[in-house]
N, C-alpha and C positions, 0 to 999 in steps of 0.2 A: 457344322458343330454347334450344338446348343450352349446358351450361355452358361447353364448349369454345369456342362461338361467342362467347358473352359475354366470355370471357376474351381471345379474339382482338380483338374490337371495343374493349375498354377499352385493350389493348396499342396498337392502331392510333390511338386518340385521343391516347394518351399521347405515341407517337411523333410524330404530326403536330403536336401542341402543343409539345413539346420541339425538334422540328426548326425551327420558328418561332423558338424562343428561341435556338437555336444561331445561325441565320441573323442575327438581331439582334445576337448577341453578336460575331460576326465584324466587324461595323460598329463595334462598341464596344471593340475590343481596347484602345485607348488612352483609354477613357472615364474611368478613374480620375485619370489625371493632368490630362486636359482639364478634367473637372469640378472638380478642386482648384484649378486656375488661373483658373476664373471668378469673378467677383465675385457672391456669393450673398446673397440676402436672409437675414436672422437665422434664418427659420423654415425654411430648406432642410434637408432631412434631410443626415446625413452619408453620404458615398459608398458606405461599406461596407453600408448598409441595403438598397441596390436589389436586389442579388443575392438575398438571402433572400426579400425581399418578391415578386420576380417568380418565383421558384421556386414558392412556394405559389400564386400566382395562375394560373401556367401548369398547375398539378396541378389546382386548382379548375375550371379551363376544360375540361380534358380529361374530368374526371369528369362534369360538367354536359352536354357534347355527348354522352357516353357514355349517361347516364340517358335522354337524349331518344331517341337511336338504338335503345336497347335496348327501350324502349316502343313506338315507333312505326315503327322502321326507317328507311331512307333514303326510300323512297316516301311514307311518311306524315309525314316531317318535311323535306321537300326544302328548303322556304324557310328554315326554322330552321338547318338545317345548312349551307345556302348562306351565310346571313349570318354563321354561325361561320366558315367559310372565308374569307370577305371581310374579316372583322375580323382573322384571323391575318395575312393579307397586309399589311393597313395597319398592324398591329402592327409587323411585321419592318421596314417601310419607315421608320417614324419614326426608328429607330435609325440608319440610314443618313443620313437628312436631317440629324439633330442632331449625331450624333458624327462620322460619316465626312466628310460633306460640309460640315458646320458652317453650315447654313442655317436660322438661327432662325426667320424669318418663315414659310418653307414649312413647317418642322417644326410650327409652331404650327397652321397651316391643316390640316395632316395629323392632328394629334393630336385636333382637334376633330371631323373627319371620323371618325377611331378611336372617339372617345367616342360619336357618333351611331350608328355601326355596332354597339357593345357594346350600347348602350340598346336597338336594334331587336332583336339577338339575344336579350338578356335577356327582352323582352316576348314574343317568339316562344317562347322555351324556357318560359317562365312558363305560357303557354297550354297547353303540351304536357306539362310536368312541373314543378310548383311547386318542387320542390327544386332542380331544375336552374337555374330562374331565380333563386333565392335564392343559388346557388353564384356567380353572376356580379356580385352585389351589391359586393363588395369590389373586384373588378376595374374596375367602373364608377366607384366612389368613387377608387380609386388613379389612374385615367386622368384623372379630373377634376382631382385634385390636380396631377398631371404637366402638364395643360395650363396651369394657373396658374403652376406653376413655370417651365414652358417660355417663358411670356410675360415673367415677371420676369427670368429670365436673358438672353433676347433683349434686353430694354431696358436691362438693367445692363452688357451686353457687347456693345455694337454693332460693335466692331473684331474681335471673335472670332466672332461670330454673324451676320455680314452677311447 
């Protein structure tokens, strides 16, 4: 694979990942104020932390997918890359469910689905490129934490997250 093709591939996965982040951020336009208004558990992170964490996670996702693609191409990694795209769709949907539509229960169900898709993607990536699998571990952990936080916020704020 030529260096130009590798660079193009990395740029494409970065674009895909950060396009997903942008789609989610549109739904989260009022997230800071909404999050501040919620009754939160003592262990909930401050609102300012989410942006930097998600930026790093989307970068790691893109690099992981690129490593798999670079080694196996689309045809050799069809399932793994298909799972990658599926989890990106689920990732963007959660922001809409929770922040835009304020549906705590459906957001919880969806984040659990997202976690399962990430786990499946991690396993598929691991089988094809160990480093790519490792790069998804922080994402899986963060979404697991986000699921617990989603549950707590939904239970503590039934009027706001019906």
